[in-house]
N, C-alpha and C positions, 0 to 999 in steps of 0.2 A: 666558528668559522663563519665569515660573512657570506650572505645569501646573494646569488647573482640575480639581477633582475633584467639584465640585457640578454637578449637572445643572439647577439652577434658572436659570442664566444661559446655558445652551447654547441657541442659536437652533435648532438641528436637533432637539432634544428636544421632544416634544409637551408642551403646557402644560395642556391640558384634555381632557375625554373626547371632545369632538366631533372633534378631530384624530386620535385613536387609534381611533375606532370604525370598524366595517366599514360601508360604505355600501351593502352588498347588500340589506339590508332596505328602505331607502328606494327603491333602483332597483327592486326587485320590486314595491313598492307602486305606483310610478309606472307601470311597465309594465302592471300589472294594470288600473289606471285608464285608461290609454291604449287598452288592448284593449277594455275595457267601452264606452269612448266611440266607438270605431270600430265595434263591433257595432250600437251605437244608431243611429249615422249611416247604416250600410249598410241597416238595417231601414227607417228612415224614408225614404231615397232609393229603395229598391226599389219603393215604390208610385207614385213619380214618374217612373220611367224610361219614356221614350217612345222606342221602338226606332227607327223611322224617322227622326226628328229627330236623335238621337244618332249614328246610324251614317252619316248624310249627311255629317258632318264628316270622315270618312275617305275620302280621295280615291282610294285603291287599290281600294275597293269600288264596284262599278257598282250602279246601281238595280235591275238585274235580280237581282244577288246578294242584295240587301237583301230584295227582294220574294219571292224564290224560297222554296218550302216543301219543300226537298230537303235530305238530310243532307250533300250535297257543298257546297251553297252555305252551309250553316250552318258547315261546317268552314272555309271560307275566311273567314267572319266572325270565327270564334274565333280563327284564325290572325292576323288583323290586330289584334284585341284584345290578344292575348298580345304581339304586337310592340310596341304601344303601351304596355302595362304594363311591359315590359322597359325601354323608353326612359324612362318616368316614373321608374322605380326607379333608373336610372342617373343622373338629374338630382338624386336625393335629397341634401340638403345644399348644393346650388347655389342661387343666386338665382332661377333659372327654374323650379325645382321648385314645383308647385302641389298642395297638399294636397287641394283640392276636385276638381281634374281626376283625381287618383289614386283618390279615393273613387268618382267617377262611373265611371271605368274598372272598378274592381272590382264595382260595382253591375251594369254592362252585362255584364261577363264571367260573373258568376253567373247572370244572367237568360238570356243566350245559351247557357250550359251546360245549363240546365234545358230550354231550347227544343230544343237539339240531342238531349238524351236522349229527349224526346217525339217528336221526328221520326223518330229512330232506331227507337223502339218501334213507331211507325205503319208504318214501312217493313217492318219485320220481320213484323208482323201481317198486312200486305197480302201479303207474299210467302208466308207460310205458309197464307194463305187460298187464294191461287191455286194453290199446290201441292196442296192438298187437293181442290180442284175439278178440278184437271187429271187426277188419278187416277180420278175418277168419270165423265169425259167430259162434264160439264155445261158447261164452259167453251166446247167447240167446237160444242155443239149435236148431236154425233153420239151415237148410243146404244152405239157400239162394234161394231155388227154391220154388216159390209161385205159381206155375201152379196147384198144386194138391189142393189148396184152393178153396172152393165154392165162387163164386161172390156174393156179397149182393147187 
């Protein structure tokens, strides 16, 4: 069998520039456009986030945990949202994956993180306020002078 020396008829050789070009530029442009679209969707949906309505769909969260204004309850809410985000990411590529649910979970997670930060700051400012009042004796109502008390 004669050996071919010309690459014009070889099916494994590229015939046009599209087949030989590196697709990294197109992939980078697509990723940048997707990132931009995601940021727009997150910004738009952030204003529409209704905390109680959204969190009621999580069966592991009690109404008390949702309504509580404590850093501990907020940690439980964040833990549940992170679990749901991991589950949604695991479904990526499967027919049960839902992009709108994933975006809603991201919006909720960001909003709850901001809320947790606010609650933590409030709790620490209350604690520092109590500590400063305790040193002056104003919290107990005593002046610090025990000499007027009768001995028992």
